[in-house]
Phi, psi and omega in degrees: 000137177230147181289141172217147180271141180291134177296134177273002179248124186243140170249118178270120183245112179272136179228084187281075184240137171230020182289338184273353186248162178273333178261135184284154168126344181292344176296338177277354183297325181298312179295320182299319180290322178293319178298327178283359168088030183305307183298314181297321183289325175293321175304316181294336177277357178103004177274152172258129172270100187289331184197145167239123179225158178240140173277134179292130182228127176290141178280153178300324183298332184269000183256156171300151180298126179262110187274002177134234186088185184289330179218104181292136181056039185303308187293323180293315181293322178300317180295318178300315182294322178295317179295320181293321179300318178297321183290318181290322177296318180295324178299313179295323178298330178278351184091011178265152171269126177284127171242105189261123182247122180256184017079160178278172191286354176301335184294341182298333176296330177277308185301312185286329177299318179292318181293314179299317182297320178303315182280324181296328178292344174257018181058038177236151178244156175245154171267174184215122170260118183249102182264116191189147171289339184244158180276339179055038181242028169287160172226161179305135180101330176250345179294128179294334188250336189078006179282124189289339179291351174266010187235358190295319186293320178301319181290325177294334177274354176104006178262147170105217187288122187297330178295325179280325181287342185246029175297123183070327177202163182279350184289146164303142188280331185223144173275136184302327181290351178251016181250134173231122174265136182222137180095004188291134177208008181214102185233135176284155188300310183286332176297323181302319180297318181292323177300313181296319180296322186289326181088010177289153181269128180247127171254101181282174177298328177297318178300318180295319178298317186281320186266333188088147184293332181296312180291320177302317179299317180297319179293320179299315181300320178299317182294312189277349179255358183288112180059032177239165177275345183162194183212153177263143176248116177253104192252108175265123185297340180285355171296330176283156177295139181302339177299328183263322179231088182281344189273067175211155188271352184232056186289137176229118181298163175080037185261190180294135178286163179301317181292320178297321179296318176300315182301313178304310184291325176298316181291324176296318181296324183296341178288339188058027183241010176286123180272333194182162185216143165248143168234116190225167171070020173280128182236098184295338179290341180253009187266177177238102177056035176064019181298325181293319178295319180296319179289324178296319177297317178301320177295320178298323179297324175296321179295335180260015167100011177293136177224164183290320180249000000 
């Protein structure tokens, strides 16, 4: 692990996609987060928003009906991920930190591929904190639904569809020993086998209950900073308990509390080693008066170093 200073210049990249999910509406998450004032609040913390850009995403309404298959809307999602990878890499090349706002979690194959490629070309690796109720480690053929938002992490580790595993380069984007999943409480049977085979570290809700979020956070930091230049945080709002963030399409009761999520992100921010962030799976159509977006923005501010004193 080596010290690096966090860039005070942020590029917010919107990816309004809901093609990877079975429930519609995550494409509205980008607008919901902007309405909740993400950019303005980061400005007040002393960050510069160098650019806000959106990746072009075809709407489901404009596509032929996708009746399923191993990867629903495969070609459309692949194009979005390729474009996003170019954008996140370009942000880092400019000296900006990419803050990617989705959209469903399929976009992580794009965001992290670009970030990883930027560092791998300098012979450096990044770690990955995957905050989620789900492991997102299905692959085509074992996924019960064919929904691509349940498959991004496996592809970043090099499993699955070769077009997705080789975005920008043929290398796996992340080493399993530098991955920590946190908040997990809903895993498919065949996915469980792949998780065990991969060797990634999973902190389930039971682990958080038994160890406490403070110790879990410390262990996660150790995993994601070991021999890395820093780490990416991929934050799925459904990792939080639905009581606190109801606006998501894949809610699983018994999740991380609002305070525990803040604690994790505060401790991650204190390392000064966050390279980049995803915020995904916010669905304003399932929300209550945009409270989920407002709370998600508050959590993002903790990830960028907001503290009480």
